[in-house]
ROBALUM-497806 format. One line per 5 residues: their letters; for each residue y, z, x of C-alpha. Coordinates in steps of 0.05 Angstrom, whole numbers, plus 5000, padded with zeros to 4 digits. Example, Ala and Ser with C-alpha at 12.3 -4.5 7.8 and 13.67 -1.06 7.14 Angstrom:
as) 4910,5156,5246 | 4979,5143,5273 $
// end
This chain:
xxxxx) 5091,4043,4392 | 5124,4097,4433 | 5083,4135,4484 | 5102,4208,4490 | 5092,4238,4559 $
xxxxx) 5068,4309,4559 | 5081,4350,4622 | 5023,4396,4637 | 5039,4458,4676 | 4990,4472,4732 $
xxxxx) 4946,4533,4723 | 4923,4586,4772 | 4867,4542,4799 | 4916,4486,4816 | 4964,4535,4848 $
xxxxx) 4909,4563,4892 | 4884,4494,4911 | 4955,4474,4933 | 4964,4537,4975 | 4895,4551,5004 $
xxxxx) 4840,4516,5042 | 4793,4574,5028 | 4792,4595,5101 | 4828,4663,5101 | 4768,4688,5142 $
xxxxx) 4796,4653,5203 | 4859,4696,5199 | 4817,4759,5187 | 4772,4743,5246 | 4831,4736,5292 $
xxxxx) 4859,4802,5267 | 4795,4840,5284 | 4793,4809,5353 | 4865,4833,5365 | 4846,4903,5342 $
xxxxx) 4785,4905,5388 | 4822,4880,5449 | 4893,4909,5442 | 4917,4957,5388 | 4858,4998,5362 $
xxxxx) 4889,5062,5391 | 4954,5050,5352 | 4915,5044,5287 | 4873,5106,5299 | 4934,5148,5318 $
xxxxx) 4965,5136,5249 | 4909,5176,5217 | 4933,5242,5246 | 5002,5243,5213 | 4978,5264,5143 $
xxxxx) 4928,5312,5174 | 4985,5348,5211 | 5026,5350,5147 | 4967,5380,5110 | 4956,5434,5162 $
xxxxx) 5029,5453,5169 | 5052,5447,5097 | 4988,5457,5058 | 4958,5513,5099 | 5020,5544,5131 $
xxxxx) 5070,5540,5074 | 5014,5543,5023 | 4998,5614,5045 | 5067,5635,5019 | 5066,5593,4955 $
xxxxx) 4996,5609,4929 | 4972,5568,4869 | 5010,5514,4831 | 4998,5477,4767 | 4963,5411,4776 $
xxxxx) 4944,5355,4727 | 4920,5379,4660 | 4947,5449,4673 | 4894,5464,4726 | 4914,5520,4774 $
xxxxx) 4900,5495,4845 | 4921,5516,4914 | 4984,5486,4944 | 4941,5451,4997 | 4899,5419,4942 $
xxxxx) 4964,5398,4907 | 4994,5360,4965 | 4929,5332,4995 | 4922,5275,4945 | 4996,5259,4953 $
xxxxx) 4987,5255,5028 | 4928,5208,5019 | 4971,5162,4977 | 5026,5166,5029 | 4976,5151,5085 $
xxxxx) 4952,5089,5049 | 5024,5067,5038 | 5044,5078,5111 | 4983,5044,5140 | 4992,4982,5097 $
xxxxx) 5067,4977,5101 | 5073,4983,5176 | 5017,4932,5187 | 5048,4883,5139 | 5120,4891,5164 $
xxxxx) 5127,4904,5239 | 5063,4866,5255 | 5082,4808,5210 | 5154,4808,5235 | 5131,4798,5307 $
xxxxx) 5083,4743,5289 | 5134,4709,5245 | 5198,4712,5287 | 5174,4718,5359 | 5103,4695,5369 $
xxxxx) 5113,4638,5318 | 5040,4649,5300 | 5045,4630,5226 | 5080,4566,5243 | 5021,4546,5286 $
xxxxx) 4971,4569,5233 | 5003,4528,5179 | 5002,4467,5224 | 4926,4468,5216 | 4886,4463,5152 $
xxxxx) 4904,4534,5133 | 4948,4543,5072 | 5002,4596,5061 | 4955,4634,5014 | 4902,4637,5069 $
xxxxx) 4953,4667,5118 | 4981,4716,5067 | 4911,4738,5044 | 4887,4746,5115 | 4946,4788,5137 $
xxxxx) 4944,4831,5074 | 4869,4842,5084 | 4882,4869,5154 | 4934,4916,5126 | 4883,4938,5074 $
xxxxx) 4832,4950,5129 | 4881,4998,5162 | 4894,5033,5096 | 4819,5037,5084 | 4807,5072,5150 $
xxxxx) 4861,5123,5135 | 4835,5134,5064 | 4763,5146,5085 | 4782,5191,5143 | 4831,5233,5103 $
xxxxx) 4784,5239,5043 | 4730,5267,5089 | 4781,5317,5116 | 4804,5343,5049 | 4733,5344,5021 $
xxxxx) 4709,5385,5080 | 4766,5434,5068 | 4745,5442,4996 | 4810,5413,4969 | 4777,5369,4916 $
xxxxx) 4746,5397,4852 | 4713,5335,4822 | 4665,5280,4842 | 4719,5233,4816 | 4754,5247,4882 $
xxxxx) 4709,5193,4913 | 4748,5142,4871 | 4809,5160,4913 | 4784,5112,4967 | 4784,5048,4925 $
xxxxx) 4849,5070,4891 | 4880,5081,4960 | 4862,5008,4974 | 4897,4987,4910 | 4959,5026,4932 $
xxxxx) 4955,4995,5001 | 4948,4925,4971 | 5011,4933,4930 | 5052,4958,4989 | 5023,4907,5038 $
xxxxx) 5037,4848,4993 | 5109,4869,4978 | 5120,4889,5050 | 5099,4821,5077 | 5142,4785,5026 $
xxxxx) 5204,4825,5042 | 5193,4820,5118 | 5197,4744,5112 | 5271,4752,5099 | 5285,4794,5161 $
xxxxx) 5310,4761,5224 | 5328,4819,5271 | 5297,4885,5292 | 5358,4921,5265 | 5341,4897,5195 $
xxxxx) 5271,4926,5203 | 5302,4995,5205 | 5314,4987,5130 | 5239,4998,5121 | 5243,5069,5148 $
xxxxx) 5307,5081,5108 | 5268,5064,5045 | 5202,5098,5061 | 5226,5167,5082 | 5267,5182,5019 $
xxxxx) 5211,5154,4976 | 5162,5202,5010 | 5209,5262,5001 | 5227,5247,4928 | 5161,5222,4899 $
xxxxx) 5135,5292,4881 | 5092,5293,4943 | 5109,5364,4965 | 5135,5394,4900 | 5132,5378,4825 $
xxxxx) 5178,5325,4796 | 5203,5377,4746 | 5244,5408,4803 | 5293,5350,4796 | 5345,5339,4741 $
xxxxx) 5319,5295,4684 | 5361,5235,4704 | 5333,5238,4774 | 5262,5244,4746 | 5270,5178,4710 $
xxxxx) 5291,5144,4775 | 5232,5174,4812 | 5184,5148,4759 | 5204,5077,4779 | 5182,5087,4851 $
xxxxx) 5113,5059,4869 | 5093,5119,4912 | 5103,5167,4853 | 5053,5127,4813 | 5004,5130,4871 $
xxxxx) 5014,5205,4880 | 5003,5220,4807 | 4941,5176,4804 | 4911,5209,4865 | 4924,5279,4837 $
xxxxx) 4889,5261,4772 | 4828,5236,4810 | 4825,5298,4854 | 4814,5343,4793 | 4780,5293,4747 $
xxxxx) 4835,5294,4694 | 4855,5232,4653 | 4910,5218,4604 | 4951,5159,4579 | 4991,5156,4643 $
xxxxx) 4929,5139,4684 | 4928,5068,4656 | 5002,5061,4668 | 4995,5080,4742 | 4937,5031,4751 $
xxxxx) 4974,4975,4716 | 5035,4987,4759 | 4997,4974,4823 | 4957,4915,4796 | 5022,4881,4775 $
xxxxx) 5055,4900,4842 | 4996,4870,4880 | 4993,4804,4841 | 5068,4794,4845 | 5070,4812,4919 $
xxxxx) 5014,4763,4939 | 5046,4707,4899 | 5115,4723,4929 | 5089,4726,5001 | 5052,4660,4992 $
xxxxx) 5114,4626,4964 | 5157,4652,5021 | 5109,4625,5074 | 5107,4558,5040 | 5183,4556,5035 $
xxxx) 5191,4574,5109 | 5141,4527,5140 | 5120,4474,5090 | 5186,4445,5066 $
// end
Protein backbone atom coordinates (compact mmCIF):
# COMPACT_ATOMS: atom_id res chain seq x y z
CA UNK A 1 0.00 0.00 0.00
CA UNK A 2 1.44 3.33 -1.05
CA UNK A 3 1.10 6.29 1.27
CA UNK A 4 0.66 9.58 -0.52
CA UNK A 5 2.03 12.60 1.27
CA UNK A 6 -0.04 15.74 0.95
CA UNK A 7 1.71 19.05 1.53
CA UNK A 8 -0.53 21.48 3.34
CA UNK A 9 0.20 25.14 2.75
CA UNK A 10 0.15 27.21 5.92
CA UNK A 11 -2.70 29.68 6.28
CA UNK A 12 -2.82 33.22 7.58
CA UNK A 13 -2.98 32.06 11.19
CA UNK A 14 0.17 29.96 10.84
CA UNK A 15 1.98 32.83 9.11
CA UNK A 16 1.09 35.25 11.91
CA UNK A 17 2.12 32.74 14.58
CA UNK A 18 5.50 32.33 12.90
CA UNK A 19 6.11 36.07 12.68
CA UNK A 20 4.51 37.50 15.81
CA UNK A 21 4.53 37.02 19.56
CA UNK A 22 1.48 39.25 19.91
CA UNK A 23 3.47 41.97 21.65
CA UNK A 24 3.47 44.85 19.15
CA UNK A 25 2.35 47.02 22.08
CA UNK A 26 5.93 47.01 23.39
CA UNK A 27 7.12 48.68 20.17
CA UNK A 28 4.25 51.16 20.29
CA UNK A 29 4.92 51.99 23.94
CA UNK A 30 8.54 52.76 23.15
CA UNK A 31 7.45 54.96 20.24
CA UNK A 32 5.23 57.11 22.46
CA UNK A 33 8.00 57.51 25.02
CA UNK A 34 10.33 58.77 22.29
CA UNK A 35 7.69 61.26 21.10
CA UNK A 36 7.15 62.53 24.64
CA UNK A 37 10.83 62.95 25.42
CA UNK A 38 12.42 63.90 22.09
CA UNK A 39 10.61 64.63 18.84
CA UNK A 40 7.07 65.84 19.55
CA UNK A 41 7.90 69.27 18.10
CA UNK A 42 8.99 67.70 14.80
CA UNK A 43 5.68 65.87 14.53
CA UNK A 44 3.59 68.94 15.35
CA UNK A 45 5.48 71.14 12.86
CA UNK A 46 4.47 68.88 9.97
CA UNK A 47 0.83 69.87 10.47
CA UNK A 48 1.40 73.43 9.23
CA UNK A 49 2.57 72.57 5.70
CA UNK A 50 -0.90 71.74 4.26
CA UNK A 51 -2.40 74.69 6.14
CA UNK A 52 0.06 77.07 4.48
CA UNK A 53 -0.69 75.50 1.09
CA UNK A 54 -4.41 75.97 1.69
CA UNK A 55 -4.04 79.61 2.68
CA UNK A 56 -1.71 80.53 -0.16
CA UNK A 57 -3.21 78.46 -2.99
CA UNK A 58 -6.80 78.02 -1.87
CA UNK A 59 -7.44 81.50 -0.56
CA UNK A 60 -4.89 83.54 -2.51
CA UNK A 61 -5.01 81.89 -5.93
CA UNK A 62 -8.62 80.84 -5.34
CA UNK A 63 -9.70 84.48 -5.37
CA UNK A 64 -8.61 84.64 -9.02
CA UNK A 65 -10.02 81.26 -10.06
CA UNK A 66 -13.48 81.37 -8.47
CA UNK A 67 -15.51 78.14 -8.55
CA UNK A 68 -14.53 74.83 -10.12
CA UNK A 69 -16.38 71.60 -10.86
CA UNK A 70 -16.05 69.02 -8.12
CA UNK A 71 -17.28 65.40 -7.83
CA UNK A 72 -20.72 64.81 -9.29
CA UNK A 73 -20.67 68.14 -11.10
CA UNK A 74 -20.95 70.17 -7.89
CA UNK A 75 -19.71 73.75 -8.24
CA UNK A 76 -17.39 74.46 -5.32
CA UNK A 77 -14.79 77.07 -4.48
CA UNK A 78 -11.19 76.42 -5.45
CA UNK A 79 -10.24 76.27 -1.76
CA UNK A 80 -12.88 73.56 -1.19
CA UNK A 81 -11.52 71.73 -4.24
CA UNK A 82 -7.91 71.49 -3.04
CA UNK A 83 -8.59 71.12 0.72
CA UNK A 84 -9.47 67.36 0.56
CA UNK A 85 -6.46 66.79 -1.69
CA UNK A 86 -4.18 68.50 0.81
CA UNK A 87 -5.63 66.32 3.57
CA UNK A 88 -4.76 63.19 1.58
CA UNK A 89 -1.28 64.60 0.95
CA UNK A 90 -0.84 65.42 4.63
CA UNK A 91 -1.74 61.85 5.61
CA UNK A 92 0.72 60.54 3.01
CA UNK A 93 3.56 62.80 4.12
CA UNK A 94 3.09 62.13 7.82
CA UNK A 95 3.08 58.37 7.32
CA UNK A 96 5.81 58.15 4.70
CA UNK A 97 8.36 60.29 6.55
CA UNK A 98 7.79 58.44 9.81
CA UNK A 99 8.10 55.04 8.13
CA UNK A 100 11.17 55.93 6.01
CA UNK A 101 13.62 58.34 7.66
CA UNK A 102 12.72 57.21 11.17
CA UNK A 103 12.89 53.54 10.19
CA UNK A 104 16.12 54.05 8.24
CA UNK A 105 17.92 55.46 11.28
CA UNK A 106 16.69 52.66 13.54
CA UNK A 107 17.55 50.03 10.95
CA UNK A 108 20.99 51.13 9.74
CA UNK A 109 22.47 53.20 12.55
CA UNK A 110 20.81 52.53 15.90
CA UNK A 111 20.50 48.80 15.05
CA UNK A 112 17.29 48.91 17.06
CA UNK A 113 15.37 46.27 15.12
CA UNK A 114 18.23 43.83 15.41
CA UNK A 115 18.02 44.16 19.19
CA UNK A 116 14.24 43.89 19.18
CA UNK A 117 14.24 40.71 17.14
CA UNK A 118 16.80 39.19 19.50
CA UNK A 119 13.99 39.15 22.08
CA UNK A 120 10.65 37.37 21.89
CA UNK A 121 9.35 39.97 19.43
CA UNK A 122 8.65 38.78 15.90
CA UNK A 123 9.10 40.73 12.66
CA UNK A 124 5.34 41.29 12.42
CA UNK A 125 5.36 42.85 15.90
CA UNK A 126 8.09 45.29 14.87
CA UNK A 127 6.47 46.11 11.53
CA UNK A 128 3.02 46.56 13.10
CA UNK A 129 4.41 48.74 15.89
CA UNK A 130 6.32 51.04 13.57
CA UNK A 131 3.43 51.30 11.11
CA UNK A 132 1.08 52.13 14.00
CA UNK A 133 3.34 55.02 15.03
CA UNK A 134 3.29 56.30 11.45
CA UNK A 135 -0.51 56.03 11.53
CA UNK A 136 -0.59 58.01 14.75
CA UNK A 137 1.25 60.84 13.05
CA UNK A 138 -1.11 60.66 10.09
CA UNK A 139 -4.08 60.66 12.49
CA UNK A 140 -2.91 63.84 14.19
CA UNK A 141 -2.53 65.60 10.85
CA UNK A 142 -5.91 64.34 9.62
CA UNK A 143 -7.83 65.48 12.69
CA UNK A 144 -6.11 68.86 12.85
CA UNK A 145 -6.53 69.64 9.16
CA UNK A 146 -10.15 68.43 9.09
CA UNK A 147 -10.94 70.85 11.92
CA UNK A 148 -9.27 73.66 9.95
CA UNK A 149 -11.17 73.07 6.70
CA UNK A 150 -14.46 72.52 8.54
CA UNK A 151 -14.05 75.80 10.43
CA UNK A 152 -13.39 77.53 7.10
CA UNK A 153 -16.63 76.14 5.67
CA UNK A 154 -14.85 74.08 3.00
CA UNK A 155 -16.91 70.92 3.53
CA UNK A 156 -20.51 70.58 2.37
CA UNK A 157 -21.50 67.20 3.81
CA UNK A 158 -21.42 65.37 7.14
CA UNK A 159 -19.67 62.61 5.22
CA UNK A 160 -16.58 64.82 5.54
CA UNK A 161 -16.12 63.31 9.01
CA UNK A 162 -15.29 60.04 7.27
CA UNK A 163 -12.21 61.72 5.85
CA UNK A 164 -10.42 61.05 9.15
CA UNK A 165 -10.63 57.22 9.06
CA UNK A 166 -10.00 57.27 5.30
CA UNK A 167 -6.89 59.39 5.94
CA UNK A 168 -5.74 56.61 8.27
CA UNK A 169 -6.27 54.06 5.50
CA UNK A 170 -4.21 56.22 3.14
CA UNK A 171 -1.52 56.59 5.79
CA UNK A 172 -1.50 52.82 6.39
CA UNK A 173 -0.90 52.08 2.73
CA UNK A 174 1.97 54.55 2.43
CA UNK A 175 3.52 53.62 5.79
CA UNK A 176 3.57 49.92 5.01
CA UNK A 177 5.07 50.36 1.55
CA UNK A 178 7.48 53.02 2.85
CA UNK A 179 8.85 50.76 5.56
CA UNK A 180 9.26 47.86 3.17
CA UNK A 181 11.15 49.93 0.59
CA UNK A 182 13.34 51.59 3.23
CA UNK A 183 14.64 48.18 4.26
CA UNK A 184 16.54 48.09 0.95
CA UNK A 185 18.26 51.45 1.46
CA UNK A 186 21.76 51.52 2.91
CA UNK A 187 22.87 55.18 2.54
CA UNK A 188 21.38 58.61 3.16
CA UNK A 189 21.84 59.43 -0.53
CA UNK A 190 19.41 56.66 -1.43
CA UNK A 191 16.84 58.21 0.91
CA UNK A 192 16.70 61.23 -1.42
CA UNK A 193 14.76 59.00 -3.83
CA UNK A 194 11.80 59.36 -1.50
CA UNK A 195 11.54 63.10 -2.13
CA UNK A 196 12.16 62.54 -5.83
CA UNK A 197 9.09 60.28 -5.87
CA UNK A 198 6.82 62.26 -3.54
CA UNK A 199 7.09 65.74 -5.04
CA UNK A 200 6.12 64.78 -8.63
CA UNK A 201 3.35 62.56 -7.27
CA UNK A 202 1.97 65.53 -5.33
CA UNK A 203 2.16 67.84 -8.34
CA UNK A 204 0.64 65.38 -10.84
CA UNK A 205 -2.05 63.65 -8.76
CA UNK A 206 -4.75 66.24 -9.52
CA UNK A 207 -4.19 67.90 -6.16
CA UNK A 208 -4.18 71.49 -7.43
CA UNK A 209 -6.00 71.15 -10.76
CA UNK A 210 -8.26 68.59 -12.48
CA UNK A 211 -6.75 65.53 -14.09
CA UNK A 212 -8.46 66.50 -17.36
CA UNK A 213 -5.79 69.20 -17.80
CA UNK A 214 -3.36 66.46 -18.86
CA UNK A 215 -3.25 64.53 -22.15
CA UNK A 216 -5.17 61.27 -22.02
CA UNK A 217 -2.07 59.06 -21.99
CA UNK A 218 -0.75 61.00 -18.97
CA UNK A 219 -4.13 60.67 -17.25
CA UNK A 220 -3.90 56.87 -17.42
CA UNK A 221 -0.47 57.00 -15.78
CA UNK A 222 -1.72 59.32 -13.03
CA UNK A 223 -4.57 56.91 -12.28
CA UNK A 224 -2.01 54.30 -11.26
CA UNK A 225 -0.55 56.57 -8.55
CA UNK A 226 -1.74 55.91 -4.99
CA UNK A 227 -2.06 59.59 -4.09
CA UNK A 228 -4.50 60.19 -6.94
CA UNK A 229 -6.81 57.53 -5.52
CA UNK A 230 -6.56 59.17 -2.09
CA UNK A 231 -7.27 62.62 -3.49
CA UNK A 232 -10.32 61.47 -5.44
CA UNK A 233 -11.68 59.56 -2.46
CA UNK A 234 -11.29 62.55 -0.16
CA UNK A 235 -13.01 64.86 -2.65
CA UNK A 236 -15.97 62.51 -2.88
CA UNK A 237 -16.30 62.45 0.90
CA UNK A 238 -16.08 66.22 1.19
CA UNK A 239 -19.24 66.70 -0.90
CA UNK A 240 -20.98 63.40 -0.09
CA UNK A 241 -20.90 62.07 -3.66
CA UNK A 242 -20.49 58.35 -4.45
CA UNK A 243 -20.05 56.44 -7.67
CA UNK A 244 -18.45 53.22 -8.89
CA UNK A 245 -14.96 54.64 -8.52
CA UNK A 246 -15.36 54.96 -4.74
CA UNK A 247 -15.05 51.21 -4.24
CA UNK A 248 -12.05 51.13 -6.58
CA UNK A 249 -10.24 53.78 -4.53
CA UNK A 250 -10.96 51.97 -1.26
CA UNK A 251 -9.90 48.60 -2.65
CA UNK A 252 -6.67 50.11 -3.95
CA UNK A 253 -5.60 51.21 -0.47
CA UNK A 254 -6.77 48.03 1.26
CA UNK A 255 -4.67 45.97 -1.16
CA UNK A 256 -1.74 48.38 -0.80
CA UNK A 257 -1.90 48.10 2.99
CA UNK A 258 -2.09 44.30 3.11
CA UNK A 259 0.73 43.84 0.63
CA UNK A 260 2.86 46.48 2.34
CA UNK A 261 2.54 44.93 5.83
CA UNK A 262 3.31 41.45 4.49
CA UNK A 263 6.26 42.79 2.49
CA UNK A 264 7.72 44.74 5.44
CA UNK A 265 7.37 41.71 7.72
CA UNK A 266 9.12 39.46 5.22
CA UNK A 267 11.97 41.95 4.76
CA UNK A 268 12.61 42.18 8.52
CA UNK A 269 12.60 38.42 8.79
CA UNK A 270 15.01 38.12 5.87
CA UNK A 271 17.39 40.72 7.32
CA UNK A 272 17.56 39.53 10.91
CA UNK A 273 16.18 36.00 11.21
CA UNK A 274 18.09 34.09 8.55
